[in-house]
C-alpha positions, 0 to 999 in steps of 0.5 A: 398134840398135833393139829392134823386129822387122824386120817392125815396122820394115818396116811403119812404114817403109812407113807412112812411105813412104805418108805421104811420098807423100801429103804430096808430092801434097798440096804439089804441089796446093797449089802449083798452087792458090796459083799460080792464086790469084796469077793471079786476084788481078790481076783482083780489087778490094781487099777481095777481094784482102785475103781471098784474101791471108788465105787464102794466108797460112793456105795458107803456114802449112800448107805450112810445117807439111807441109814440116816433116813431110816433113823429119821423115819423111825423118829417120825413114827415115834412122834406119831405114837407120842401125838407129836407128828407134825410138831417142829422139834425145834420151835414147837410150832406146826409143820405145814401139811405140804411139807409133811406130804412131801416129807413125811419124816420132816422134824422141822418146820420150813423156817427152822429148816432154812435157819439150820441150813443157813447156819450150816452154811456159815 
């Protein structure tokens, strides 16, 4: 059970749905642009194709990050349904309200997030 008011959780839930819709729209647009790029590549010379492929790689990296963010949002919405929103998935402690306002899909409290980042850097 989370320790936040129903109003707070509902506001974050709406933030999550809004973020989810924006990301889906962005991904649809990027997919459309990617498809157009692939059609155009057939008519270009090698230097242009190389530049376009680099742009495509960058676009692909952005898409991967956006898809990961969508998974994070879906996970947060699931935690809302399970009445576990705002509970750190690592330690079970409360995630600070300000952190949830800034990043509604946060699954970790700030100390656990710092530990994770520290572990990754070593």
